[in-house]
C-alpha positions in Angstrom: 0.0 0.1 0.0 1.2 3.4 -0.9 2.0 6.3 1.5 0.5 9.9 0.8 3.9 11.0 -0.5 4.2 8.1 -3.0 0.6 8.9 -4.1 1.5 12.4 -4.6 5.0 11.6 -6.4 3.1 9.5 -8.8 0.7 12.2 -9.8 3.5 14.9 -9.9 5.5 13.0 -12.4 2.4 12.0 -14.5 0.8 15.5 -14.5 3.4 18.2 -13.4 1.6 21.2 -15.0 -1.7 20.4 -13.2 -3.0 22.4 -10.5 -2.4 21.0 -7.0 -3.0 24.0 -4.6 -5.0 27.2 -5.4 -7.0 29.8 -3.9 -8.9 32.8 -5.8 -8.3 36.5 -5.0 -11.9 36.5 -3.8 -11.0 34.3 -0.7 -9.1 37.3 0.6 -6.6 35.1 2.4 -4.5 37.3 4.8 -1.1 35.6 3.6 -2.1 35.6 -0.2 -4.6 38.5 -0.8 -4.0 38.0 -4.7 -4.7 34.3 -4.3 -2.2 31.7 -5.5 -1.7 28.7 -7.8 0.8 26.0 -7.3 1.3 23.2 -9.7 2.1 19.5 -8.9 5.3 19.9 -10.4 6.3 22.9 -8.6 5.2 21.5 -5.1 7.2 18.3 -5.9 10.4 20.2 -6.4 9.9 22.1 -3.1 8.8 19.0 -1.2 12.0 17.3 -2.4 14.3 20.1 -1.3 12.7 20.2 2.2 12.8 16.4 2.3 16.6 16.6 1.9 16.9 19.2 4.5 15.2 17.3 7.1 16.8 14.0 6.0 20.3 15.4 6.1 19.9 16.3 9.9 18.6 13.0 10.8 14.8 13.1 10.7 13.0 9.8 9.8 10.7 7.1 11.1 10.2 7.4 14.8 10.1 11.2 15.0 7.3 13.7 15.2 7.1 17.2 14.0 4.3 19.7 15.0 3.0 22.0 12.2 1.4 25.2 13.2 1.0 26.2 9.5 -2.9 26.4 9.3 -4.2 25.6 5.8 -1.3 27.3 4.0 0.5 25.8 1.3 3.7 25.5 3.5 1.5 22.9 5.5 1.2 20.5 2.6 4.7 20.7 1.6 6.0 20.0 5.1 3.5 17.1 5.7 4.5 15.4 2.2 8.2 16.0 2.8 8.1 14.5 6.2 5.9 11.8 5.1 8.5 10.9 2.5 11.0 10.4 5.4 8.5 8.3 7.6 8.1 11.2 9.9 4.8 11.7 11.7 3.2 15.2 11.8 1.1 16.7 14.6 -1.1 19.4 13.1 -1.8 22.0 15.6 -5.2 23.9 16.1 -4.2 27.7 16.3 -7.1 28.4 18.7 -5.5 26.2 21.3 -4.8 28.0 24.7 -1.1 27.9 25.6 -1.7 25.3 28.2 -3.5 23.2 25.6 -0.6 23.3 23.2 1.9 22.4 26.2 -0.4 19.4 26.8 -0.4 18.1 23.1 3.2 18.6 22.4 4.2 17.0 25.7 1.9 14.0 25.1 3.4 13.7 21.5 7.0 14.3 22.8 7.5 16.8 20.1 10.8 18.4 19.9 10.2 20.5 16.9 7.3 22.9 15.9 7.2 24.7 12.4 5.1 27.7 12.4 4.2 30.4 9.9 4.6 33.0 12.8 6.5 32.9 16.0 3.9 35.6 17.2 1.0 33.4 16.6 -1.6 33.9 19.3 -1.2 30.3 20.8 2.5 30.8 21.1 2.3 34.0 23.0 2.6 32.6 26.4 4.2 29.2 25.4 7.6 28.5 26.7 9.1 25.0 26.8 12.9 24.8 26.0 12.4 21.2 25.1 10.4 22.3 21.9 12.3 24.2 19.4 10.2 26.7 17.2 11.0 27.6 13.7 9.5 29.2 10.7 10.1 27.7 7.2 13.4 28.4 6.0 15.2 28.5 9.4 17.9 26.1 10.1 16.8 22.7 11.3 18.6 21.0 14.3 18.9 17.3 14.4 16.5 15.4 16.5 17.7 13.7 19.7 15.6 10.5 18.9 17.6 8.5 16.3 15.4 7.6 13.2 14.7 3.9 12.5 14.9 4.8 8.8 14.3 7.4 6.2 11.3 6.2 4.1 7.7 5.6 5.3 6.0 2.3 5.3 2.3 1.3 5.6 2.1 0.8 9.5 4.2 4.0 10.0 2.4 6.6 12.0 1.6 9.5 9.2 -0.2 11.8 11.8 -1.2 12.3 15.3 -4.7 13.9 15.5 -6.3 14.8 18.7 -10.0 14.1 19.7 -12.1 16.9 20.8 -11.9 16.0 24.5 -15.5 16.9 25.2 -15.4 14.4 28.3 -11.8 15.0 29.5 -8.6 15.8 28.1 -8.0 15.1 24.2 -6.8 11.8 23.2 -4.0 11.5 20.6 -5.1 9.2 17.9 -2.3 7.5 16.1 -3.0 7.4 12.4 -0.9 5.3 9.9 -0.2 5.7 6.3 -2.4 2.6 5.7 -5.3 4.5 7.6 -5.1 7.4 5.5 -4.9 5.6 2.3 -8.0 3.5 3.3 -9.7 6.8 4.0 -8.9 8.5 0.8 -9.7 5.1 -1.2 -13.2 5.2 0.6 -13.8 8.9 -0.3 -12.9 8.7 -4.0 -15.0 5.4 -4.5 -18.4 6.4 -3.0 -19.7 6.7 -6.4 -23.3 7.7 -7.2 -23.8 11.5 -6.7 -20.3 11.7 -5.3 -18.4 10.5 -8.4 -15.0 11.8 -8.6 -13.2 11.9 -11.9 -9.6 11.7 -12.6 -7.3 14.8 -13.1 -10.0 17.3 -13.3 -11.7 17.8 -9.9 -11.4 20.8 -7.7 -12.2 20.3 -4.0 -12.6 23.4 -1.7 -12.8 23.3 2.1 -12.9 25.7 5.1 -12.1 22.8 7.3 -8.7 22.7 9.1 -6.1 20.3 8.3 -5.9 18.9 11.9 -9.4 17.3 11.1 -9.4 14.0 9.5 -12.1 15.0 6.9 -9.9 17.7 5.5 -6.4 15.8 5.7 -7.7 12.3 4.7 -10.7 13.1 2.4 -10.1 16.6 0.8 -6.4 16.9 0.6 -5.3 13.2 0.0 -8.5 12.2 -1.9 -7.5 15.0 -4.4 -3.9 13.9 -4.5 -5.0 10.2 -5.3 -7.2 11.4 -8.1 -4.8 14.2 -9.3 -7.3 17.1 -8.3 -6.8 20.6 -7.0 -7.2 21.5 -3.4 -8.6 24.9 -2.5 -7.7 25.2 1.3 -9.6 28.4 2.8 -8.2 29.7 6.0 -11.5 29.3 7.6 -15.4 29.6 6.8 -16.3 33.1 5.8 -20.0 33.2 5.0 -20.1 36.6 3.1 -17.3 35.7 0.6 -18.1 31.9 0.4 -20.1 31.7 -2.7 -17.7 34.2 -4.6 -14.8 31.8 -3.7 -16.6 28.6 -4.6 -17.2 30.3 -8.1 -14.0 31.8 -8.7 -12.2 28.7 -7.7 -14.0 26.5 -10.2 -14.7 24.1 -7.2 -16.6 20.9 -8.4 -16.8 19.6 -4.7 -17.1 21.6 -1.5 -16.7 20.4 2.0 -18.4 21.6 5.4 -19.7 20.3 8.8 -22.2 21.4 11.4 -24.2 24.6 11.0 -22.5 25.9 7.9 -25.5 25.2 5.7 -27.8 27.1 8.1 -25.6 30.1 8.3 -25.6 30.3 4.6 -29.3 30.1 4.2 -29.5 33.2 6.2 -27.6 35.2 3.6 -29.3 37.4 0.9 -29.3 35.8 -2.6 -26.2 36.6 -4.9 -25.5 35.6 -8.6 -22.4 33.6 -7.3 -24.6 31.1 -5.5 -25.9 29.7 -8.6 -23.1 30.3 -11.1 -20.7 27.8 -9.7 -19.5 24.3 -11.0 -20.2 22.3 -7.8 -21.5 18.8 -8.4 -21.9 17.7 -4.8 -20.8 18.6 -1.2 -19.8 16.2 1.7 -21.7 17.7 4.7 -21.8 15.2 7.6 -23.8 16.4 10.6 -26.0 18.8 8.5 -29.5 19.4 10.0 -32.2 17.5 8.1 -34.4 20.5 7.5 -31.4 22.7 6.5 -30.2 20.0 4.1 -33.5 20.0 2.1 -33.5 23.9 2.0 -30.0 24.1 0.9 -30.3 21.6 -1.8 -33.3 23.4 -3.2 -31.8 26.7 -3.2 -28.2 26.0 -4.4 -28.7 23.2 -6.7 -26.5 20.4 -5.7 -26.8 17.6 -3.3 -25.2 17.2 0.2 -23.7 13.7 0.8 -24.1 12.7 4.4 -21.7 10.4 5.7 -20.6 8.8 9.0 -17.0 8.1 10.4 -14.8 8.9 13.4 -11.2 9.8 13.7 -10.7 6.3 15.3 -12.6 4.5 12.4 -11.2 6.1 9.6 -12.3 4.8 6.1 -12.6 1.3 7.2 -15.8 1.9 9.0 -17.8 4.5 7.4 -21.0 5.0 5.7 -22.4 7.2 3.0 -25.5 8.3 1.2 -24.1 8.7 -2.2 -25.8 5.9 -3.8 -29.1 5.6 -1.9 -32.4 7.3 -2.0 -33.9 8.0 1.4 -36.8 9.9 3.1 -36.0 13.7 3.2 -36.2 15.2 6.5 -34.5 12.4 8.4 -30.9 12.2 9.6 -29.9 9.4 7.3 -26.2 8.6 7.2 -26.3 6.0 4.6 -25.1 2.5 3.8 -22.0 1.1 5.3 -19.0 0.6 3.0 -18.1 -3.0 1.9 -15.8 -4.7 4.3 -17.4 -2.9 7.3 -18.9 -5.2 9.9 -21.4 -3.8 12.4 -23.7 -4.3 15.3 -26.4 -2.2 16.8 -26.8 -2.9 20.6 -28.6 -1.9 23.7 -26.9 -1.0 27.0 -26.5 -4.7 27.7 -24.8 -5.3 24.6 -27.8 -7.2 23.1 -28.7 -6.5 19.4 -31.8 -4.2 19.1 -34.6 -4.9 16.7 -34.8 -3.0 13.4 -35.9 0.6 13.9 -34.8 0.8 17.5 -31.9 3.0 18.3 -28.8 1.4 19.9 -25.0 1.9 20.1 -23.1 1.3 16.8 -20.3 -1.2 17.1 -17.9 -1.6 14.2 -15.0 -3.7 13.1 -13.2 -4.6 9.8 -14.1 -8.0 8.1 -11.5 -10.4 8.0 -8.7 -11.8 10.3 -7.9 -8.2 11.7 -10.8 -6.5 13.1 -8.6 -3.3 13.5 -7.5 -3.3 10.0 -7.6 0.5 8.8 -8.7 1.7 12.0 -6.5 4.0 14.3 -3.3 2.4 15.7 -4.5 3.4 19.3 -4.5 6.2 21.6 -1.2 7.5 22.3 0.1 6.3 25.8 -3.4 5.2 26.7 -3.4 1.5 26.1 -6.2 0.9 28.7 -8.7 3.4 26.9 -7.7 1.8 23.6 -8.6 -1.7 24.8 -11.8 -0.4 26.6 -12.9 1.1 23.2 -12.4 -2.4 21.6 -14.1 -4.3 24.3 -15.3 -7.7 23.0 -13.5 -7.1 19.5 -15.6 -4.5 18.5 -14.9 -0.7 18.4 -17.7 1.0 20.5 -18.5 4.3 18.8 -20.6 6.0 21.3 -23.1 6.8 18.6 -26.7 5.8 18.8 -28.2 4.7 15.4 -31.1 2.7 14.0 -31.5 0.8 10.7 -34.4 0.7 8.4 -35.6 -2.2 6.2 -33.3 -1.4 3.3 -30.0 -1.6 5.3 -29.7 2.2 5.6 -28.5 3.7 8.9 -30.0 6.7 10.7 -28.2 8.8 13.2 -30.0 9.1 16.6 -27.6 11.0 18.8 -24.3 10.6 20.6 -24.6 8.2 23.7 -23.1 10.8 26.0 -25.5 13.5 24.6 -28.6 11.5 25.6 -30.8 13.1 28.4 -31.8 10.3 30.7 -34.9 11.8 32.4 -36.9 9.7 34.9 -35.6 6.4 33.0 -36.4 7.9 29.5 -33.8 8.5 26.9 -34.2 11.7 25.1 -32.1 12.6 22.1 -30.8 16.2 22.0 -30.9 16.2 18.3 -34.5 15.4 18.2 -35.4 18.1 20.5 -33.0 20.8 18.7 -34.7 19.9 15.3 -38.1 20.3 16.7 -37.4 23.8 18.7 -35.3 25.1 15.6 -38.6 25.3 13.6 -39.4 28.8 15.6 -39.1 31.9 13.7 -38.0 33.5 16.8 -34.6 31.7 16.9 -31.6 31.7 15.0 -30.0 28.8 16.5 -30.6 26.2 19.4 -28.5 23.8 21.4 -29.9 21.1 24.0 -27.9 19.5 26.7 -28.6 17.4 29.8 -28.2 19.0 33.3 -28.5 17.2 36.7 -31.8 16.9 38.4 -32.4 15.8 41.9 -35.6 14.1 41.3 -35.4 12.9 37.5 -31.8 12.2 37.3 -31.4 14.8 34.4 -33.5 17.5 32.9 -33.4 19.0 29.3 -31.8 22.4 29.1 -32.1 24.6 26.0 -29.9 27.4 24.7 -31.5 29.7 22.4 -30.1 32.3 20.1 -32.7 35.0 19.2 -33.4 35.7 15.5 -33.0 39.3 14.6 -36.2 41.3 15.1 -37.6 38.7 17.5 -39.3 39.8 20.7 -37.7 41.5 23.7 -39.1 39.4 26.6 -37.0 36.5 27.0 -39.4 34.6 29.3 -42.4 35.0 27.1 -40.4 34.0 24.1 -39.1 30.8 25.8 -42.7 29.6 27.0 -43.9 30.4 23.3 -40.9 28.2 21.8 -41.7 25.5 24.3 -45.5 25.6 23.8 -44.8 25.5 19.9 -42.5 22.6 20.5 -45.2 20.6 22.4 -46.9 20.0 19.0 -43.9 17.8 17.9 -42.5 16.6 21.2 -43.7 14.7 24.2 -44.1 16.5 27.6 -41.0 14.9 28.9 -38.8 16.1 25.8 -39.5 19.7 26.4 -37.0 21.9 27.9 -37.0 22.2 31.7 -34.7 25.0 31.7 -33.6 27.7 29.2 -31.3 30.6 28.6 -30.7 33.1 25.7 -27.1 33.6 24.6 -25.7 35.8 21.8 -24.0 32.8 20.2 -23.4 29.1 20.7 -19.8 28.0 21.1 -18.5 26.5 17.9 -15.3 24.9 17.2 -13.2 25.4 14.0 -15.3 23.1 11.9 -18.5 24.9 13.0 -19.6 22.1 15.1 -21.2 22.7 18.5 -18.8 22.2 21.3 -21.2 19.7 23.3 -18.8 19.4 26.4 -18.7 23.4 26.7 -22.4 23.6 26.3 -23.0 21.0 28.9 -20.6 22.9 31.3 -22.4 26.1 30.7 -25.7 24.8 31.4 -24.8 23.2 34.7 -23.3 26.5 35.8 -26.2 28.4 35.1 -28.6 26.2 36.9 -26.2 25.9 39.9 -26.2 29.6 40.0 -29.9 30.1 39.6 -29.3 32.1 36.4 -31.3 29.9 34.0 -35.1 30.1 33.3 -36.8 27.4 35.0 -39.5 26.1 32.9 -40.4 22.9 34.9 -43.7 24.3 36.5 -44.6 26.0 33.1 -44.6 22.8 31.1 -46.2 20.9 33.9 -48.9 23.2 33.9 -49.3 23.1 30.2 -49.4 19.3 30.4 -52.4 19.5 32.8 -54.2 22.0 30.4 -53.7 19.6 27.5 -55.0 16.7 29.5 -58.1 18.4 30.5 -58.9 20.0 27.1 
């Protein structure tokens, strides 16, 4: 099996003049205001020169180098040059706090960090003499760890990516060359409405390269197919469609609430003058998906995967029809074995939500998955209890073999013995015209175990009485939700905490809710909904 560098080398030698990295002027990138265009051949020459520099001082298999280069061209050059030597990269989120950076670099035992700027915010209070910080072009000091060799093999660690850490400190997922090639292979062979042609596609992403979607699907997928990558610095709503149009993108990627944000924009010519064939948009709300496809004229492909499962255990809707308005995550890929079980590990009946357990078919159930959590062997084995990887995601299956996402197991509100999916509650409440966004989370309750808490972001022009608005939202929600699923607490906020991929930060939301209830600053709606229940019974 090839490595990312060998896949790139093959395309660079076959099509040296083809576009590898590009961005239009309309993207308004702070480091390239006029945009840029780099061919495979140009990048290959730069990569080979950098490979020689790192190799000459002793870097190779067994070494790790941290990259704080955002989505800039320098990131891709360093990744592939280091990959050619067998070196693993640790992509750094620029939004980390210094203490979080210290933790990640310490866990990874990184000696060298390459950054575009030594004055980057995350480095402002960072001081660790064990980590050398350089910018591209500066002298490279030899590593203290002797390299095993200076070429990559399938089982070598290609990258160390960190989980979100919503229930504790982030875990470092060790991801091999084989992992990434398996993920790219799944991405480029989905087929159906996600068909990808050779040497002509242009994939645009606002997602960061410390995310497996951007690194393994967009970047490596385009390398495997000889396509071009348009790596935006982040998601900018007001210039999104112009950037999509001017880049010639045929594929776009996004996650979370990005479609909902775009749907709030006024119409513009660029939003229908693009060349996009499809978008990969895991986690998009079902209602927003319908509106988005109708307005912008191309489908959103829903999919499911985790950093731990990579491309060996993943699903896609690219080849199947399903009922609009449901959170269908599609059909499992060939070679993926799965079970859907209850809390006791017993398979559930069709249509009933249960935890998704996955593994690879064949003699090695972990083939193509992550290599493990760095320095957390016990956590790795617990995740693989019984020979199956426990995803923590609740799904159900229909009669056609399609899977539907229900919720994260840890996001479930366990109220008086009833399991309430926060996603279901959010979807129902989001239909209110008074709201721009909503997020739901569990909070402790002395009597019921847990209660439903809702955060509301008020829509422009909505009312000024928060209590009255909250009660009306709950009243409207009762048309779709059972009594026990309605919010017992609520609070209005200016915005929801979102990560760099525009995904809700569930851990932060949960902590915020618990703090507001504890301090008596949340609106207590429990008596209101109880009274509403009595009224409904007597009417």
